[in-house]
Structure formats: C-alpha cells, structure tokens
C-alpha positions as CSV (number, residue, x, y, z in Angstrom):
1,X,16.3,3.0,-11.0
2,X,14.1,0.6,-8.9
3,X,10.4,1.5,-9.0
4,X,7.3,0.2,-7.4
5,X,3.7,1.3,-8.0
6,X,0.8,0.5,-5.6
7,X,-2.5,1.8,-4.6
8,X,-2.6,3.6,-1.2
9,X,-3.9,1.4,1.6
10,X,-4.8,2.5,5.2
11,X,-1.9,1.5,7.6
12,X,-1.0,-1.5,5.4
13,X,0.8,-4.6,6.5
14,X,4.6,-5.0,6.9
15,X,5.1,-6.4,3.4
16,X,3.9,-3.2,1.9
17,X,6.7,-1.3,3.7
18,X,9.2,-3.9,2.7
19,X,8.3,-3.1,-1.0
20,X,8.8,0.6,-0.2
21,X,12.2,0.0,1.3
22,X,13.3,-2.2,-1.6
23,X,13.0,0.6,-4.3
24,X,14.3,4.0,-5.1
25,X,10.9,5.5,-5.9
26,X,7.4,4.3,-4.8
27,X,4.3,5.7,-6.5
28,X,1.1,5.7,-4.5
29,X,-1.2,5.3,-7.5
30,X,-4.8,6.4,-6.7
31,X,-6.1,6.7,-10.3
32,X,-7.4,3.1,-10.1
33,X,-10.9,1.8,-9.4
34,X,-11.9,1.6,-5.8
35,X,-12.5,-2.0,-4.6
36,X,-15.4,-2.0,-2.1
37,X,-14.4,-5.1,-0.2
38,X,-10.6,-4.4,-0.4
39,X,-8.2,-2.9,2.2
40,X,-8.2,0.6,0.8
41,X,-10.3,2.0,3.7
42,X,-9.7,-0.7,6.4
43,X,-7.2,-3.0,8.0
44,X,-6.9,-5.6,10.7
45,X,-5.7,-5.3,14.3
46,X,-5.6,-7.8,17.1
47,X,-8.2,-7.8,19.9
48,X,-6.6,-8.8,23.2
49,X,-6.8,-12.5,23.7
50,X,-8.9,-12.8,20.6
51,X,-8.8,-12.8,16.9
52,X,-8.1,-10.1,14.3
53,X,-10.8,-7.5,13.9
54,X,-11.2,-4.6,11.4
55,X,-10.8,-0.9,11.9
56,X,-12.6,1.0,9.2
57,X,-12.6,4.5,7.7
58,X,-16.2,5.1,6.7
59,X,-16.5,6.5,3.2
60,X,-19.3,8.1,1.1
61,X,-20.9,6.4,-1.9
62,X,-18.6,3.3,-2.2
63,X,-18.5,2.3,-5.8
64,X,-16.2,0.2,-7.9
65,X,-16.9,2.6,-10.7
66,X,-15.2,5.5,-8.9
67,X,-11.4,6.1,-8.7
68,X,-9.7,5.8,-5.3
69,X,-8.8,9.5,-5.6
70,X,-12.5,10.3,-5.8
71,X,-13.6,8.5,-2.6
72,X,-14.6,10.9,0.2
73,X,-14.5,10.2,3.9
74,X,-17.7,10.6,5.9
75,X,-17.6,13.9,7.8
76,X,-17.2,14.1,11.6
77,X,-14.9,13.0,14.4
78,X,-16.9,10.0,15.6
79,X,-15.2,7.4,13.5
80,X,-11.7,8.8,14.4
81,X,-12.6,8.4,18.1
82,X,-13.8,4.9,17.5
83,X,-10.6,3.8,15.8
84,X,-8.4,5.6,18.4
85,X,-10.3,4.2,21.3
86,X,-10.2,0.7,19.9
87,X,-6.5,0.8,19.4
88,X,-6.0,2.3,22.9
89,X,-8.1,-0.4,24.5
90,X,-6.4,-3.3,22.7
91,X,-2.8,-2.0,22.7
92,X,-2.5,0.1,25.9
93,X,-0.5,-2.7,27.5
94,X,1.7,-3.3,24.5
95,X,5.4,-2.7,25.2
96,X,5.7,0.2,22.7
97,X,2.3,1.8,23.0
98,X,3.6,5.1,24.2
99,X,6.0,5.5,21.3
100,X,3.6,4.4,18.6
101,X,0.2,5.7,19.6
102,X,1.2,9.4,18.8
103,X,2.1,8.4,15.3
104,X,-1.4,7.0,14.8
105,X,-3.0,10.0,16.3
106,X,-1.1,12.3,14.0
107,X,-2.4,10.4,11.0
108,X,-6.0,10.4,12.1
109,X,-5.9,14.1,12.9
110,X,-5.1,14.8,9.2
111,X,-7.5,17.5,7.9
112,X,-8.9,16.0,4.7
113,X,-12.1,14.7,3.2
114,X,-10.3,12.4,0.8
115,X,-9.4,8.8,1.6
116,X,-6.3,8.8,-0.6
117,X,-4.8,11.7,1.3
118,X,-5.4,10.0,4.7
119,X,-4.0,6.7,3.3
120,X,-0.9,8.4,1.9
121,X,-0.4,10.1,5.3
122,X,-0.5,6.7,7.1
123,X,2.1,5.3,4.7
124,X,4.4,8.3,4.7
125,X,4.3,8.8,8.5
126,X,5.1,5.2,9.2
127,X,7.9,5.2,6.6
128,X,9.3,8.3,8.2
129,X,9.1,6.8,11.6
130,X,11.0,3.7,10.4
131,X,13.7,5.9,8.6
132,X,12.8,4.6,5.2
133,X,14.5,6.9,2.7
134,X,12.6,5.9,-0.4
135,X,11.1,8.7,-2.5
136,X,7.3,8.4,-2.1
137,X,5.3,10.1,-4.9
138,X,1.7,10.9,-4.1
139,X,0.6,13.2,-6.9
140,X,0.0,11.1,-10.0
141,X,-1.9,13.8,-12.0
142,X,0.8,13.7,-14.7
143,X,-0.5,10.2,-15.5
144,X,-4.1,11.3,-16.1
145,X,-3.5,11.2,-19.9
146,X,-2.3,7.6,-19.5
147,X,-5.6,6.7,-17.8
148,X,-7.6,8.4,-20.5
149,X,-5.8,6.3,-23.1
150,X,-6.3,3.1,-21.1
151,X,-10.1,3.8,-21.0
152,X,-10.1,3.2,-24.8
153,X,-11.1,-0.1,-26.4
154,X,-8.6,-2.9,-26.4
155,X,-8.0,-2.4,-30.2
156,X,-7.4,1.4,-29.6
157,X,-5.1,0.7,-26.7
158,X,-2.9,-1.5,-28.9
159,X,-2.7,1.4,-31.4
160,X,-1.9,4.0,-28.7
161,X,1.0,2.0,-27.2
162,X,2.7,0.4,-30.3
163,X,6.1,0.3,-28.5
164,X,4.7,-2.1,-25.8
165,X,4.9,-5.7,-27.1
166,X,3.0,-8.3,-25.1
167,X,1.9,-11.8,-25.9
168,X,-1.3,-11.3,-23.9
169,X,-1.9,-7.5,-23.6
170,X,-3.7,-6.4,-20.5
171,X,-4.3,-2.8,-19.6
172,X,-2.9,-3.3,-16.0
173,X,0.4,-4.5,-17.5
174,X,0.5,-1.8,-20.2
175,X,0.0,0.8,-17.4
176,X,3.1,-0.5,-15.5
177,X,5.3,-0.5,-18.7
178,X,4.3,3.0,-19.6
179,X,5.0,4.3,-16.0
180,X,8.4,2.5,-16.0
181,X,9.2,4.1,-19.3
182,X,8.3,7.6,-18.1
183,X,10.2,7.2,-14.8
184,X,13.3,5.7,-16.6
185,X,13.0,2.6,-14.4
186,X,15.1,-0.4,-15.3
187,X,13.8,-2.5,-12.3
188,X,10.2,-3.0,-11.3
189,X,9.3,-4.4,-7.9
190,X,5.9,-5.7,-7.0
191,X,4.1,-7.6,-4.2
192,X,4.2,-11.4,-4.4
193,X,0.6,-11.5,-5.5
194,X,1.6,-9.9,-8.8
195,X,3.2,-13.2,-10.0
196,X,-0.2,-14.1,-11.6
197,X,-0.3,-10.9,-13.6
198,X,3.3,-9.9,-14.5
199,X,5.7,-12.0,-16.5
200,X,9.5,-11.7,-16.3
201,X,9.9,-12.5,-20.0
202,X,7.7,-9.6,-21.0
203,X,9.6,-7.3,-18.8
204,X,13.0,-8.5,-20.0
205,X,11.8,-7.9,-23.6
206,X,11.4,-4.2,-22.6
207,X,14.8,-4.2,-20.8
208,X,13.2,-4.1,-17.3
209,X,14.1,-6.5,-14.6
210,X,11.0,-7.8,-12.6
211,X,11.1,-8.8,-9.0
212,X,8.6,-9.8,-6.4
213,X,8.8,-9.2,-2.7
214,X,8.6,-12.5,-0.8
215,X,8.4,-11.9,2.9
216,X,10.4,-14.4,5.0
217,X,8.6,-16.4,7.6
218,X,8.7,-14.6,10.9
219,X,6.8,-14.1,14.1
220,X,6.8,-11.8,17.1
221,X,5.1,-11.7,20.5
222,X,1.5,-10.8,20.3
223,X,-1.1,-10.6,23.1
224,X,-2.6,-13.9,21.9
225,X,-1.9,-17.6,22.3
226,X,-1.8,-17.9,18.5
227,X,0.3,-15.8,16.1
228,X,-1.7,-13.9,13.4
229,X,0.5,-12.7,10.5
230,X,-0.1,-9.9,8.0
231,X,-2.0,-7.6,10.4
232,X,-1.7,-3.8,10.0
233,X,1.8,-2.4,10.6
234,X,0.2,-1.0,13.8
235,X,0.3,-4.4,15.4
236,X,4.0,-4.9,14.5
237,X,5.0,-1.5,15.8
238,X,3.1,-1.8,19.0
239,X,4.6,-5.2,19.8
240,X,8.1,-4.8,18.3
241,X,8.9,-1.1,18.5
242,X,10.9,0.9,16.0
243,X,14.2,-0.9,16.0
244,X,12.8,-4.5,15.8
245,X,10.4,-3.4,13.1
246,X,13.3,-2.0,11.1
247,X,15.0,-5.4,11.4
248,X,11.8,-7.1,10.1
249,X,11.7,-4.7,7.2
250,X,14.8,-6.6,5.9
251,X,13.2,-10.0,6.3
252,X,12.3,-10.5,2.6
253,X,13.7,-11.9,-0.6
254,X,13.4,-10.5,-4.1
255,X,12.5,-13.3,-6.4
C-alpha cells in the first residue's frame, strides 16, 4: 500500500495534490506543532498584472507550542469576505472563474472554528473536483498515543520503539515508520523537500520503499508577463480549468 502523510495546508499548491494522487492513502496529520510563518493558514495567489500576494485565514493565539489541531480561527465573516472579494477581483476575468469560484465559496462557507477542519475541507473539495480517488484520512486521533510516546526524552523514545533501527534517530522519522507499520504500508511517498530528512537506506532496512514527488517543469497562461510557479491550486484551476489541471497532476516523477 502506498502511503503519504502531510500536515493540512490551506488550498496548497499543485505538488501537494500530485502527492495525493500518487498514493492509495493520504493522511492529513494535524497532531504536529503549528508553524507561525508557514503555509498552514495562508497561501499565495496572483494579483492581476502584478506579483504573488498572500490570502490569510486569521487565527487566534498563534504559537509554535500548539498543535495544528488546536489552532482556532478568528470568529466572524469579515475575513471570509476579504478572501472571496480578493479572489473575485483578481480572477473574475480568468477563463475558468465561473467553474472554480463556487468550489472556493463552498470551502470558505464551512462552519467550523478549527483551522484544521477548514484546511482539510479545502484539500478534499479540490481533490473531489479533480476526480482524485485516493482515500484521504482526516481523523488521526488513533495516533494520539504515538505522539505521547514521542514527547518522551530521546533515550526513552529509543526504548519505546526498539523495532525501529536508525543510524541517526529523529522523532520525525520514527513517527513516519510507526505510521507506516500501523497502516501496513510498503511504499512511503513524500514531498521533494523530505530528501534532507528521510533516507532510502533506512526505509529499505524496514522493508519500505521511499519515493519523493518531483514536479516536472511546466507553465500555464497567467494574467502576468512573468510566470510564477507554486502558487495556490486556486491559480492553476482558474487559469487551466478542471481537465488541464488533471493533466498537470500527472506531470511528476517519483524519484
């Protein structure tokens, strides 16, 4: 079984959905520390004839000591209107605006006070729109015991996971091995940035094949004289539409 595990982002970039489409099961793992300057509650879109700009979901008490699952959204409808109005103004002339804007509205109309729920909705709604059949798991409560063990000292962690043999033990890596074991995964797929953390030899030692998603070079028409890659999936959908975006989903290599 091919497995991927990633924290839930807000309308992430195309490569995120490529990873989803590359596996059988994708776990949205929100029992990780929130990164204040990360992309968990924001992403980038393109201002007409300009440069990328951020759209942001405002959250309460941002802290790197809190788990993503604990982060709450600021109450009220104002920020939703701000995001929708910004997207409307900058994409209303995009070729697929009428098809894509309702998808974004549905996500932002989600009744929740939790960022993780909103993010998961953005990921699942876009995946559904693009006909991605991968099983997406959002409830990781069954791994709460794993996180409690990983909160132990390094010495205790080694004792708690004696079956995991690593030359350089790191809690992030131990977490992945334990999840793969519980999910009976024999293939683990990760974003290309994971090459600095995960080692194919370590995975092979545990009878797991490790691959990274390397997105092929591509471009598409944007309302800008310069192409800006890796924007939110919103930009891709607005400019490419459903069918072309589905083609771009396949523009990657597992290395």
